[in-house]
PDB file of N, CA, C, O and CB in Angstrom:
ATOM      1  N   MET A   1     112.348  97.616 123.584  1.00  0.00           N
ATOM      2  CA  MET A   1     111.156  97.815 122.778  1.00  0.00           C
ATOM      3  C   MET A   1     110.103  96.767 123.219  1.00  0.00           C
ATOM      4  O   MET A   1     110.346  95.561 123.164  1.00  0.00           O
ATOM      5  CB  MET A   1     111.488  97.695 121.231  1.00  0.00           C
ATOM      6  N   ASN A   2     108.977  97.249 123.641  1.00  0.00           N
ATOM      7  CA  ASN A   2     107.944  96.327 124.108  1.00  0.00           C
ATOM      8  C   ASN A   2     107.010  95.903 122.995  1.00  0.00           C
ATOM      9  O   ASN A   2     107.146  96.334 121.850  1.00  0.00           O
ATOM     10  CB  ASN A   2     107.150  96.957 125.223  1.00  0.00           C
ATOM     11  N   LEU A   3     106.076  95.068 123.341  1.00  0.00           N
ATOM     12  CA  LEU A   3     105.173  94.502 122.330  1.00  0.00           C
ATOM     13  C   LEU A   3     104.252  95.588 121.752  1.00  0.00           C
ATOM     14  O   LEU A   3     103.951  95.555 120.559  1.00  0.00           O
ATOM     15  CB  LEU A   3     104.328  93.356 122.944  1.00  0.00           C
ATOM     16  N   PHE A   4     103.813  96.519 122.548  1.00  0.00           N
ATOM     17  CA  PHE A   4     102.929  97.601 122.069  1.00  0.00           C
ATOM     18  C   PHE A   4     103.650  98.439 121.012  1.00  0.00           C
ATOM     19  O   PHE A   4     103.030  98.808 120.015  1.00  0.00           O
ATOM     20  CB  PHE A   4     102.469  98.507 123.253  1.00  0.00           C
ATOM     21  N   ASP A   5     104.925  98.749 121.190  1.00  0.00           N
ATOM     22  CA  ASP A   5     105.660  99.507 120.225  1.00  0.00           C
ATOM     23  C   ASP A   5     105.827  98.763 118.897  1.00  0.00           C
ATOM     24  O   ASP A   5     105.765  99.365 117.825  1.00  0.00           O
ATOM     25  CB  ASP A   5     106.992  99.866 120.787  1.00  0.00           C
ATOM     26  N   ILE A   6     106.036  97.478 118.981  1.00  0.00           N
ATOM     27  CA  ILE A   6     106.182  96.663 117.769  1.00  0.00           C
ATOM     28  C   ILE A   6     104.878  96.600 117.008  1.00  0.00           C
ATOM     29  O   ILE A   6     104.867  96.743 115.786  1.00  0.00           O
ATOM     30  CB  ILE A   6     106.653  95.248 118.117  1.00  0.00           C
ATOM     31  N   ILE A   7     103.769  96.385 117.715  1.00  0.00           N
ATOM     32  CA  ILE A   7     102.498  96.299 117.065  1.00  0.00           C
ATOM     33  C   ILE A   7     102.134  97.640 116.421  1.00  0.00           C
ATOM     34  O   ILE A   7     101.614  97.671 115.305  1.00  0.00           O
ATOM     35  CB  ILE A   7     101.433  95.864 118.056  1.00  0.00           C
ATOM     36  N   THR A   8     102.410  98.758 117.127  1.00  0.00           N
ATOM     37  CA  THR A   8     102.124 100.073 116.589  1.00  0.00           C
ATOM     38  C   THR A   8     102.934 100.339 115.332  1.00  0.00           C
ATOM     39  O   THR A   8     102.399 100.863 114.355  1.00  0.00           O
ATOM     40  CB  THR A   8     102.403 101.140 117.627  1.00  0.00           C
ATOM     41  N   GLN A   9     104.227  99.982 115.339  1.00  0.00           N
ATOM     42  CA  GLN A   9     105.070 100.193 114.182  1.00  0.00           C
ATOM     43  C   GLN A   9     104.630  99.341 113.032  1.00  0.00           C
ATOM     44  O   GLN A   9     104.619  99.823 111.900  1.00  0.00           O
ATOM     45  CB  GLN A   9     106.503  99.911 114.510  1.00  0.00           C
ATOM     46  N   GLN A  10     104.263  98.094 113.256  1.00  0.00           N
ATOM     47  CA  GLN A  10     103.793  97.241 112.178  1.00  0.00           C
ATOM     48  C   GLN A  10     102.456  97.722 111.613  1.00  0.00           C
ATOM     49  O   GLN A  10     102.211  97.583 110.414  1.00  0.00           O
ATOM     50  CB  GLN A  10     103.665  95.812 112.667  1.00  0.00           C
ATOM     51  N   LEU A  11     101.605  98.274 112.443  1.00  0.00           N
ATOM     52  CA  LEU A  11     100.349  98.844 111.988  1.00  0.00           C
ATOM     53  C   LEU A  11     100.606 100.041 111.074  1.00  0.00           C
ATOM     54  O   LEU A  11      99.980 100.175 110.022  1.00  0.00           O
ATOM     55  CB  LEU A  11      99.482  99.258 113.185  1.00  0.00           C
ATOM     56  N   ALA A  12     101.524 100.900 111.480  1.00  0.00           N
ATOM     57  CA  ALA A  12     101.891 102.052 110.654  1.00  0.00           C
ATOM     58  C   ALA A  12     102.501 101.621 109.340  1.00  0.00           C
ATOM     59  O   ALA A  12     102.180 102.179 108.290  1.00  0.00           O
ATOM     60  CB  ALA A  12     102.859 102.953 111.398  1.00  0.00           C
ATOM     61  N   ASN A  13     103.391 100.620 109.389  1.00  0.00           N
ATOM     62  CA  ASN A  13     104.020 100.115 108.164  1.00  0.00           C
ATOM     63  C   ASN A  13     102.965  99.546 107.195  1.00  0.00           C
ATOM     64  O   ASN A  13     103.030  99.787 105.989  1.00  0.00           O
ATOM     65  CB  ASN A  13     105.069  99.028 108.511  1.00  0.00           C
ATOM     66  N   SER A  14     101.998  98.791 107.735  1.00  0.00           N
ATOM     67  CA  SER A  14     100.983  98.189 106.863  1.00  0.00           C
ATOM     68  C   SER A  14     100.058  99.243 106.268  1.00  0.00           C
ATOM     69  O   SER A  14      99.601  99.095 105.134  1.00  0.00           O
ATOM     70  CB  SER A  14     100.162  97.161 107.637  1.00  0.00           C
ATOM     71  N   LEU A  15      99.775 100.315 107.028  1.00  0.00           N
ATOM     72  CA  LEU A  15      98.946 101.379 106.457  1.00  0.00           C
ATOM     73  C   LEU A  15      99.670 102.116 105.330  1.00  0.00           C
ATOM     74  O   LEU A  15      99.058 102.448 104.315  1.00  0.00           O
ATOM     75  CB  LEU A  15      98.536 102.370 107.546  1.00  0.00           C
ATOM     76  N   VAL A  16     100.958 102.370 105.501  1.00  0.00           N
ATOM     77  CA  VAL A  16     101.723 103.066 104.455  1.00  0.00           C
ATOM     78  C   VAL A  16     101.825 102.173 103.198  1.00  0.00           C
ATOM     79  O   VAL A  16     101.595 102.646 102.085  1.00  0.00           O
ATOM     80  CB  VAL A  16     103.157 103.445 104.981  1.00  0.00           C
ATOM     81  N   LEU A  17     102.162 100.909 103.375  1.00  0.00           N
ATOM     82  CA  LEU A  17     102.281  99.992 102.257  1.00  0.00           C
ATOM     83  C   LEU A  17     100.944  99.798 101.543  1.00  0.00           C
ATOM     84  O   LEU A  17     100.885  99.800 100.313  1.00  0.00           O
ATOM     85  CB  LEU A  17     102.815  98.657 102.736  1.00  0.00           C
ATOM     86  N   GLY A  18      99.865  99.628 102.326  1.00  0.00           N
ATOM     87  CA  GLY A  18      98.556  99.497 101.733  1.00  0.00           C
ATOM     88  C   GLY A  18      98.103 100.727 100.979  1.00  0.00           C
ATOM     89  O   GLY A  18      97.444 100.628  99.944  1.00  0.00           O
ATOM     90  N   SER A  19      98.464 101.901 101.511  1.00  0.00           N
ATOM     91  CA  SER A  19      98.152 103.140 100.794  1.00  0.00           C
ATOM     92  C   SER A  19      98.884 103.231  99.476  1.00  0.00           C
ATOM     93  O   SER A  19      98.330 103.694  98.479  1.00  0.00           O
ATOM     94  CB  SER A  19      98.493 104.340 101.645  1.00  0.00           C
ATOM     95  N   PHE A  20     100.130 102.788  99.468  1.00  0.00           N
ATOM     96  CA  PHE A  20     100.891 102.792  98.222  1.00  0.00           C
ATOM     97  C   PHE A  20     100.302 101.832  97.191  1.00  0.00           C
ATOM     98  O   PHE A  20     100.186 102.175  96.014  1.00  0.00           O
ATOM     99  CB  PHE A  20     102.342 102.429  98.496  1.00  0.00           C
ATOM    100  N   TYR A  21      99.933 100.633  97.632  1.00  0.00           N
ATOM    101  CA  TYR A  21      99.302  99.694  96.736  1.00  0.00           C
ATOM    102  C   TYR A  21      97.966 100.250  96.207  1.00  0.00           C
ATOM    103  O   TYR A  21      97.637 100.084  95.032  1.00  0.00           O
ATOM    104  CB  TYR A  21      99.085  98.357  97.449  1.00  0.00           C
ATOM    105  N   GLY A  22      97.212 100.905  97.084  1.00  0.00           N
ATOM    106  CA  GLY A  22      95.960 101.524  96.651  1.00  0.00           C
ATOM    107  C   GLY A  22      96.176 102.602  95.624  1.00  0.00           C
ATOM    108  O   GLY A  22      95.406 102.716  94.672  1.00  0.00           O
ATOM    109  N   LEU A  23      97.228 103.407  95.803  1.00  0.00           N
ATOM    110  CA  LEU A  23      97.542 104.484  94.839  1.00  0.00           C
ATOM    111  C   LEU A  23      97.875 103.888  93.495  1.00  0.00           C
ATOM    112  O   LEU A  23      97.397 104.375  92.470  1.00  0.00           O
ATOM    113  CB  LEU A  23      98.719 105.359  95.336  1.00  0.00           C
ATOM    114  N   VAL A  24      98.680 102.851  93.473  1.00  0.00           N
ATOM    115  CA  VAL A  24      99.021 102.187  92.211  1.00  0.00           C
ATOM    116  C   VAL A  24      97.775 101.613  91.545  1.00  0.00           C
ATOM    117  O   VAL A  24      97.573 101.775  90.341  1.00  0.00           O
ATOM    118  CB  VAL A  24     100.052 101.072  92.452  1.00  0.00           C
ATOM    119  N   ALA A  25      96.946 100.944  92.334  1.00  0.00           N
ATOM    120  CA  ALA A  25      95.718 100.337  91.790  1.00  0.00           C
ATOM    121  C   ALA A  25      94.771 101.386  91.210  1.00  0.00           C
ATOM    122  O   ALA A  25      94.172 101.182  90.154  1.00  0.00           O
ATOM    123  CB  ALA A  25      94.995  99.538  92.881  1.00  0.00           C
ATOM    124  N   ILE A  26      94.645 102.511  91.915  1.00  0.00           N
ATOM    125  CA  ILE A  26      93.781 103.598  91.416  1.00  0.00           C
ATOM    126  C   ILE A  26      94.320 104.155  90.105  1.00  0.00           C
ATOM    127  O   ILE A  26      93.554 104.446  89.186  1.00  0.00           O
ATOM    128  CB  ILE A  26      93.667 104.731  92.463  1.00  0.00           C
ATOM    129  N   GLY A  27      95.646 104.303  90.019  1.00  0.00           N
ATOM    130  CA  GLY A  27      96.245 104.802  88.789  1.00  0.00           C
ATOM    131  C   GLY A  27      95.996 103.849  87.610  1.00  0.00           C
ATOM    132  O   GLY A  27      95.636 104.285  86.517  1.00  0.00           O
ATOM    133  N   TYR A  28      96.190 102.556  87.843  1.00  0.00           N
ATOM    134  CA  TYR A  28      95.939 101.597  86.789  1.00  0.00           C
ATOM    135  C   TYR A  28      94.446 101.563  86.371  1.00  0.00           C
ATOM    136  O   TYR A  28      94.122 101.513  85.185  1.00  0.00           O
ATOM    137  CB  TYR A  28      96.392 100.213  87.246  1.00  0.00           C
ATOM    138  N   SER A  29      93.568 101.593  87.361  1.00  0.00           N
ATOM    139  CA  SER A  29      92.155 101.554  87.034  1.00  0.00           C
ATOM    140  C   SER A  29      91.649 102.771  86.310  1.00  0.00           C
ATOM    141  O   SER A  29      90.777 102.670  85.447  1.00  0.00           O
ATOM    142  CB  SER A  29      91.377 101.375  88.254  1.00  0.00           C
ATOM    143  N   LEU A  30      92.198 103.943  86.659  1.00  0.00           N
ATOM    144  CA  LEU A  30      91.801 105.177  85.943  1.00  0.00           C
ATOM    145  C   LEU A  30      92.262 105.133  84.499  1.00  0.00           C
ATOM    146  O   LEU A  30      91.496 105.472  83.598  1.00  0.00           O
ATOM    147  CB  LEU A  30      92.383 106.427  86.638  1.00  0.00           C
ATOM    148  N   VAL A  31      93.501 104.720  84.263  1.00  0.00           N
ATOM    149  CA  VAL A  31      94.004 104.658  82.899  1.00  0.00           C
ATOM    150  C   VAL A  31      93.256 103.614  82.106  1.00  0.00           C
ATOM    151  O   VAL A  31      92.887 103.853  80.957  1.00  0.00           O
ATOM    152  CB  VAL A  31      95.494 104.360  82.887  1.00  0.00           C
ATOM    153  N   TYR A  32      93.025 102.443  82.712  1.00  0.00           N
ATOM    154  CA  TYR A  32      92.298 101.374  81.983  1.00  0.00           C
ATOM    155  C   TYR A  32      90.869 101.797  81.719  1.00  0.00           C
ATOM    156  O   TYR A  32      90.325 101.466  80.666  1.00  0.00           O
ATOM    157  CB  TYR A  32      92.315 100.042  82.780  1.00  0.00           C
ATOM    158  N   GLY A  33      90.238 102.517  82.637  1.00  0.00           N
ATOM    159  CA  GLY A  33      88.864 102.941  82.442  1.00  0.00           C
ATOM    160  C   GLY A  33      88.731 103.955  81.320  1.00  0.00           C
ATOM    161  O   GLY A  33      87.696 104.014  80.656  1.00  0.00           O
ATOM    162  N   ILE A  34      89.745 104.734  81.108  1.00  0.00           N
ATOM    163  CA  ILE A  34      89.652 105.796  80.087  1.00  0.00           C
ATOM    164  C   ILE A  34      90.009 105.276  78.712  1.00  0.00           C
ATOM    165  O   ILE A  34      89.258 105.499  77.763  1.00  0.00           O
ATOM    166  CB  ILE A  34      90.566 106.967  80.443  1.00  0.00           C
ATOM    167  N   ILE A  35      91.147 104.580  78.572  1.00  0.00           N
ATOM    168  CA  ILE A  35      91.596 104.192  77.256  1.00  0.00           C
ATOM    169  C   ILE A  35      91.476 102.709  76.969  1.00  0.00           C
ATOM    170  O   ILE A  35      91.831 102.253  75.882  1.00  0.00           O
ATOM    171  CB  ILE A  35      92.988 104.606  77.078  1.00  0.00           C
ATOM    172  N   LYS A  36      90.966 101.938  77.958  1.00  0.00           N
ATOM    173  CA  LYS A  36      90.796 100.486  77.807  1.00  0.00           C
ATOM    174  C   LYS A  36      92.085  99.758  77.427  1.00  0.00           C
ATOM    175  O   LYS A  36      92.069  98.781  76.679  1.00  0.00           O
ATOM    176  CB  LYS A  36      89.744 100.206  76.764  1.00  0.00           C
ATOM    177  N   LEU A  37      93.192 100.254  77.957  1.00  0.00           N
ATOM    178  CA  LEU A  37      94.506  99.663  77.683  1.00  0.00           C
ATOM    179  C   LEU A  37      95.365  99.888  78.931  1.00  0.00           C
ATOM    180  O   LEU A  37      95.397 100.989  79.481  1.00  0.00           O
ATOM    181  CB  LEU A  37      95.182 100.297  76.384  1.00  0.00           C
ATOM    182  N   LEU A  38      96.046  98.856  79.363  1.00  0.00           N
ATOM    183  CA  LEU A  38      96.913  99.020  80.544  1.00  0.00           C
ATOM    184  C   LEU A  38      98.228  99.680  80.109  1.00  0.00           C
ATOM    185  O   LEU A  38      98.853  99.295  79.120  1.00  0.00           O
ATOM    186  CB  LEU A  38      97.191  97.630  81.242  1.00  0.00           C
ATOM    187  N   ASN A  39      98.605 100.663  80.873  1.00  0.00           N
ATOM    188  CA  ASN A  39      99.833 101.393  80.597  1.00  0.00           C
ATOM    189  C   ASN A  39     100.796 101.073  81.747  1.00  0.00           C
ATOM    190  O   ASN A  39     100.597 101.517  82.878  1.00  0.00           O
ATOM    191  CB  ASN A  39      99.572 102.959  80.458  1.00  0.00           C
ATOM    192  N   PHE A  40     101.828 100.306  81.444  1.00  0.00           N
ATOM    193  CA  PHE A  40     102.770  99.883  82.459  1.00  0.00           C
ATOM    194  C   PHE A  40     103.861 100.898  82.728  1.00  0.00           C
ATOM    195  O   PHE A  40     104.822 100.583  83.430  1.00  0.00           O
ATOM    196  CB  PHE A  40     103.382  98.596  82.063  1.00  0.00           C
ATOM    197  N   ALA A  41     103.750 102.086  82.206  1.00  0.00           N
ATOM    198  CA  ALA A  41     104.717 103.160  82.466  1.00  0.00           C
ATOM    199  C   ALA A  41     104.588 103.689  83.871  1.00  0.00           C
ATOM    200  O   ALA A  41     105.458 104.430  84.328  1.00  0.00           O
ATOM    201  CB  ALA A  41     104.537 104.296  81.475  1.00  0.00           C
ATOM    202  N   HIS A  42     103.508 103.324  84.585  1.00  0.00           N
ATOM    203  CA  HIS A  42     103.370 103.794  85.946  1.00  0.00           C
ATOM    204  C   HIS A  42     104.523 103.299  86.808  1.00  0.00           C
ATOM    205  O   HIS A  42     104.963 104.013  87.708  1.00  0.00           O
ATOM    206  CB  HIS A  42     102.040 103.347  86.529  1.00  0.00           C
ATOM    207  N   GLY A  43     105.011 102.116  86.557  1.00  0.00           N
ATOM    208  CA  GLY A  43     106.132 101.576  87.304  1.00  0.00           C
ATOM    209  C   GLY A  43     107.369 102.430  87.171  1.00  0.00           C
ATOM    210  O   GLY A  43     108.110 102.609  88.139  1.00  0.00           O
ATOM    211  N   ASP A  44     107.600 102.954  86.001  1.00  0.00           N
ATOM    212  CA  ASP A  44     108.773 103.822  85.772  1.00  0.00           C
ATOM    213  C   ASP A  44     108.616 105.131  86.583  1.00  0.00           C
ATOM    214  O   ASP A  44     109.570 105.610  87.197  1.00  0.00           O
ATOM    215  CB  ASP A  44     108.939 104.142  84.229  1.00  0.00           C
ATOM    216  N   ILE A  45     107.423 105.679  86.570  1.00  0.00           N
ATOM    217  CA  ILE A  45     107.183 106.935  87.306  1.00  0.00           C
ATOM    218  C   ILE A  45     107.374 106.684  88.797  1.00  0.00           C
ATOM    219  O   ILE A  45     108.014 107.493  89.468  1.00  0.00           O
ATOM    220  CB  ILE A  45     105.747 107.494  87.023  1.00  0.00           C
ATOM    221  N   TYR A  46     106.841 105.594  89.335  1.00  0.00           N
ATOM    222  CA  TYR A  46     106.980 105.303  90.763  1.00  0.00           C
ATOM    223  C   TYR A  46     108.445 105.040  91.121  1.00  0.00           C
ATOM    224  O   TYR A  46     108.883 105.417  92.208  1.00  0.00           O
ATOM    225  CB  TYR A  46     106.109 104.090  91.155  1.00  0.00           C
ATOM    226  N   MET A  47     109.203 104.410  90.241  1.00  0.00           N
ATOM    227  CA  MET A  47     110.611 104.134  90.530  1.00  0.00           C
ATOM    228  C   MET A  47     111.396 105.438  90.553  1.00  0.00           C
ATOM    229  O   MET A  47     112.252 105.620  91.419  1.00  0.00           O
ATOM    230  CB  MET A  47     111.210 103.158  89.486  1.00  0.00           C
ATOM    231  N   VAL A  48     111.129 106.340  89.633  1.00  0.00           N
ATOM    232  CA  VAL A  48     111.822 107.644  89.641  1.00  0.00           C
ATOM    233  C   VAL A  48     111.499 108.377  90.913  1.00  0.00           C
ATOM    234  O   VAL A  48     112.380 108.987  91.517  1.00  0.00           O
ATOM    235  CB  VAL A  48     111.427 108.502  88.417  1.00  0.00           C
ATOM    236  N   GLY A  49     110.232 108.329  91.340  1.00  0.00           N
ATOM    237  CA  GLY A  49     109.838 108.955  92.592  1.00  0.00           C
ATOM    238  C   GLY A  49     110.545 108.333  93.804  1.00  0.00           C
ATOM    239  O   GLY A  49     110.911 109.033  94.749  1.00  0.00           O
ATOM    240  N   ALA A  50     110.727 107.021  93.760  1.00  0.00           N
ATOM    241  CA  ALA A  50     111.422 106.337  94.848  1.00  0.00           C
ATOM    242  C   ALA A  50     112.893 106.745  94.899  1.00  0.00           C
ATOM    243  O   ALA A  50     113.438 106.950  95.983  1.00  0.00           O
ATOM    244  CB  ALA A  50     111.301 104.817  94.687  1.00  0.00           C
ATOM    245  N   PHE A  51     113.529 106.863  93.760  1.00  0.00           N
ATOM    246  CA  PHE A  51     114.920 107.287  93.729  1.00  0.00           C
ATOM    247  C   PHE A  51     115.086 108.729  94.182  1.00  0.00           C
ATOM    248  O   PHE A  51     116.039 109.059  94.888  1.00  0.00           O
ATOM    249  CB  PHE A  51     115.483 107.119  92.339  1.00  0.00           C
ATOM    250  N   ILE A  52     114.165 109.582  93.777  1.00  0.00           N
ATOM    251  CA  ILE A  52     114.233 110.983  94.219  1.00  0.00           C
ATOM    252  C   ILE A  52     113.996 111.074  95.733  1.00  0.00           C
ATOM    253  O   ILE A  52     114.697 111.799  96.439  1.00  0.00           O
ATOM    254  CB  ILE A  52     113.187 111.850  93.455  1.00  0.00           C
ATOM    255  N   GLY A  53     113.001 110.329  96.212  1.00  0.00           N
ATOM    256  CA  GLY A  53     112.718 110.313  97.639  1.00  0.00           C
ATOM    257  C   GLY A  53     113.874 109.775  98.461  1.00  0.00           C
ATOM    258  O   GLY A  53     114.163 110.311  99.531  1.00  0.00           O
ATOM    259  N   PHE A  54     114.541 108.737  97.994  1.00  0.00           N
ATOM    260  CA  PHE A  54     115.685 108.197  98.688  1.00  0.00           C
ATOM    261  C   PHE A  54     116.857 109.174  98.691  1.00  0.00           C
ATOM    262  O   PHE A  54     117.576 109.299  99.683  1.00  0.00           O
ATOM    263  CB  PHE A  54     116.096 106.891  98.061  1.00  0.00           C
ATOM    264  N   GLY A  55     117.038 109.867  97.559  1.00  0.00           N
ATOM    265  CA  GLY A  55     118.113 110.860  97.463  1.00  0.00           C
ATOM    266  C   GLY A  55     117.866 112.002  98.432  1.00  0.00           C
ATOM    267  O   GLY A  55     118.794 112.433  99.117  1.00  0.00           O
ATOM    268  N   ILE A  56     116.647 112.501  98.509  1.00  0.00           N
ATOM    269  CA  ILE A  56     116.364 113.609  99.442  1.00  0.00           C
ATOM    270  C   ILE A  56     116.500 113.134 100.859  1.00  0.00           C
ATOM    271  O   ILE A  56     117.068 113.845 101.687  1.00  0.00           O
ATOM    272  CB  ILE A  56     114.956 114.188  99.214  1.00  0.00           C
ATOM    273  N   LEU A  57     115.992 111.936 101.181  1.00  0.00           N
ATOM    274  CA  LEU A  57     116.099 111.414 102.523  1.00  0.00           C
ATOM    275  C   LEU A  57     117.557 111.217 102.932  1.00  0.00           C
ATOM    276  O   LEU A  57     117.932 111.532 104.061  1.00  0.00           O
ATOM    277  CB  LEU A  57     115.342 110.108 102.634  1.00  0.00           C
ATOM    278  N   SER A  58     118.372 110.705 102.030  1.00  0.00           N
ATOM    279  CA  SER A  58     119.781 110.497 102.392  1.00  0.00           C
ATOM    280  C   SER A  58     120.507 111.801 102.520  1.00  0.00           C
ATOM    281  O   SER A  58     121.430 111.893 103.329  1.00  0.00           O
ATOM    282  CB  SER A  58     120.479 109.627 101.370  1.00  0.00           C
ATOM    283  N   LEU A  59     120.137 112.847 101.749  1.00  0.00           N
ATOM    284  CA  LEU A  59     120.772 114.136 101.966  1.00  0.00           C
ATOM    285  C   LEU A  59     120.370 114.773 103.284  1.00  0.00           C
ATOM    286  O   LEU A  59     121.202 115.373 103.965  1.00  0.00           O
ATOM    287  CB  LEU A  59     120.440 115.062 100.840  1.00  0.00           C
ATOM    288  N   VAL A  60     119.116 114.649 103.642  1.00  0.00           N
ATOM    289  CA  VAL A  60     118.630 115.275 104.879  1.00  0.00           C
ATOM    290  C   VAL A  60     119.176 114.545 106.100  1.00  0.00           C
ATOM    291  O   VAL A  60     119.564 115.191 107.073  1.00  0.00           O
ATOM    292  CB  VAL A  60     117.087 115.285 104.914  1.00  0.00           C
ATOM    293  N   SER A  61     119.214 113.220 106.073  1.00  0.00           N
ATOM    294  CA  SER A  61     119.619 112.453 107.250  1.00  0.00           C
ATOM    295  C   SER A  61     121.135 112.208 107.306  1.00  0.00           C
ATOM    296  O   SER A  61     121.651 111.787 108.342  1.00  0.00           O
ATOM    297  CB  SER A  61     118.886 111.124 107.268  1.00  0.00           C
ATOM    298  N   GLY A  62     121.841 112.464 106.216  1.00  0.00           N
ATOM    299  CA  GLY A  62     123.268 112.188 106.212  1.00  0.00           C
ATOM    300  C   GLY A  62     123.577 110.712 106.120  1.00  0.00           C
ATOM    301  O   GLY A  62     124.636 110.275 106.568  1.00  0.00           O
ATOM    302  N   PHE A  63     122.665 109.923 105.541  1.00  0.00           N
ATOM    303  CA  PHE A  63     122.803 108.463 105.485  1.00  0.00           C
ATOM    304  C   PHE A  63     124.027 108.055 104.666  1.00  0.00           C
ATOM    305  O   PHE A  63     124.778 107.170 105.074  1.00  0.00           O
ATOM    306  CB  PHE A  63     121.535 107.828 104.889  1.00  0.00           C
ATOM    307  N   LEU A  64     124.227 108.688 103.528  1.00  0.00           N
ATOM    308  CA  LEU A  64     125.326 108.274 102.646  1.00  0.00           C
ATOM    309  C   LEU A  64     126.678 108.674 103.169  1.00  0.00           C
ATOM    310  O   LEU A  64     127.675 108.023 102.853  1.00  0.00           O
ATOM    311  CB  LEU A  64     125.139 108.853 101.280  1.00  0.00           C
ATOM    312  N   GLY A  65     126.747 109.745 103.973  1.00  0.00           N
ATOM    313  CA  GLY A  65     127.997 110.202 104.515  1.00  0.00           C
ATOM    314  C   GLY A  65     128.346 109.569 105.874  1.00  0.00           C
ATOM    315  O   GLY A  65     129.377 109.896 106.461  1.00  0.00           O
ATOM    316  N   ALA A  66     127.492 108.669 106.371  1.00  0.00           N
ATOM    317  CA  ALA A  66     127.703 108.152 107.732  1.00  0.00           C
ATOM    318  C   ALA A  66     128.695 107.002 107.751  1.00  0.00           C
ATOM    319  O   ALA A  66     129.102 106.583 108.835  1.00  0.00           O
ATOM    320  CB  ALA A  66     126.381 107.697 108.337  1.00  0.00           C
ATOM    321  N   GLY A  67     129.096 106.480 106.627  1.00  0.00           N
ATOM    322  CA  GLY A  67     130.068 105.367 106.590  1.00  0.00           C
ATOM    323  C   GLY A  67     129.444 104.065 106.966  1.00  0.00           C
ATOM    324  O   GLY A  67     130.090 103.252 107.627  1.00  0.00           O
ATOM    325  N   TRP A  68     128.211 103.821 106.577  1.00  0.00           N
ATOM    326  CA  TRP A  68     127.492 102.589 106.972  1.00  0.00           C
ATOM    327  C   TRP A  68     128.087 101.359 106.283  1.00  0.00           C
ATOM    328  O   TRP A  68     127.857 100.237 106.735  1.00  0.00           O
ATOM    329  CB  TRP A  68     125.985 102.706 106.627  1.00  0.00           C
ATOM    330  N   TRP A  69     128.841 101.545 105.207  1.00  0.00           N
ATOM    331  CA  TRP A  69     129.395 100.405 104.478  1.00  0.00           C
ATOM    332  C   TRP A  69     130.736  99.975 105.036  1.00  0.00           C
ATOM    333  O   TRP A  69     131.246  98.920 104.658  1.00  0.00           O
ATOM    334  CB  TRP A  69     129.538 100.741 103.010  1.00  0.00           C
ATOM    335  N   GLU A  70     131.315 100.755 105.919  1.00  0.00           N
ATOM    336  CA  GLU A  70     132.632 100.445 106.445  1.00  0.00           C
ATOM    337  C   GLU A  70     132.481  99.443 107.601  1.00  0.00           C
ATOM    338  O   GLU A  70     131.473  99.415 108.306  1.00  0.00           O
ATOM    339  CB  GLU A  70     133.364 101.744 106.914  1.00  0.00           C
ATOM    340  N   SER A  71     133.513  98.636 107.759  1.00  0.00           N
ATOM    341  CA  SER A  71     133.510  97.665 108.824  1.00  0.00           C
ATOM    342  C   SER A  71     133.785  98.350 110.158  1.00  0.00           C
ATOM    343  O   SER A  71     134.628  99.244 110.227  1.00  0.00           O
ATOM    344  CB  SER A  71     134.539  96.568 108.554  1.00  0.00           C
ATOM    345  N   PRO A  72     133.082  97.940 111.229  1.00  0.00           N
ATOM    346  CA  PRO A  72     133.307  98.577 112.540  1.00  0.00           C
ATOM    347  C   PRO A  72     134.653  98.199 113.148  1.00  0.00           C
ATOM    348  O   PRO A  72     135.159  98.895 114.028  1.00  0.00           O
ATOM    349  CB  PRO A  72     132.192  98.194 113.505  1.00  0.00           C
ATOM    350  N   CYS A  73     135.230  97.095 112.678  1.00  0.00           N
ATOM    351  CA  CYS A  73     136.553  96.653 113.213  1.00  0.00           C
ATOM    352  C   CYS A  73     137.653  97.215 112.347  1.00  0.00           C
ATOM    353  O   CYS A  73     137.517  97.273 111.125  1.00  0.00           O
ATOM    354  CB  CYS A  73     136.662  95.089 113.269  1.00  0.00           C
ATOM    355  N   PRO A  74     138.772  97.641 112.983  1.00  0.00           N
ATOM    356  CA  PRO A  74     139.902  98.189 112.211  1.00  0.00           C
ATOM    357  C   PRO A  74     140.608  97.148 111.407  1.00  0.00           C
ATOM    358  O   PRO A  74     141.575  97.458 110.710  1.00  0.00           O
ATOM    359  CB  PRO A  74     140.886  98.851 113.118  1.00  0.00           C
TER     360      PRO A  74
END
């Protein structure tokens, strides 16, 4: 893996993470702007979405059935 690949991957990672932070910030600001009260239930909704996303990803990729927790040595 060369330097260009690493920089490209880190740029993609930062864009995805920044987009997620922006989505959370927009959700908080919309709720605060409407009812003038912070609703911290957004964290619960995002966590449920993360668990569902991880479950779908692990089913599609076979991550949980790959035996990643087993030791490579007998």
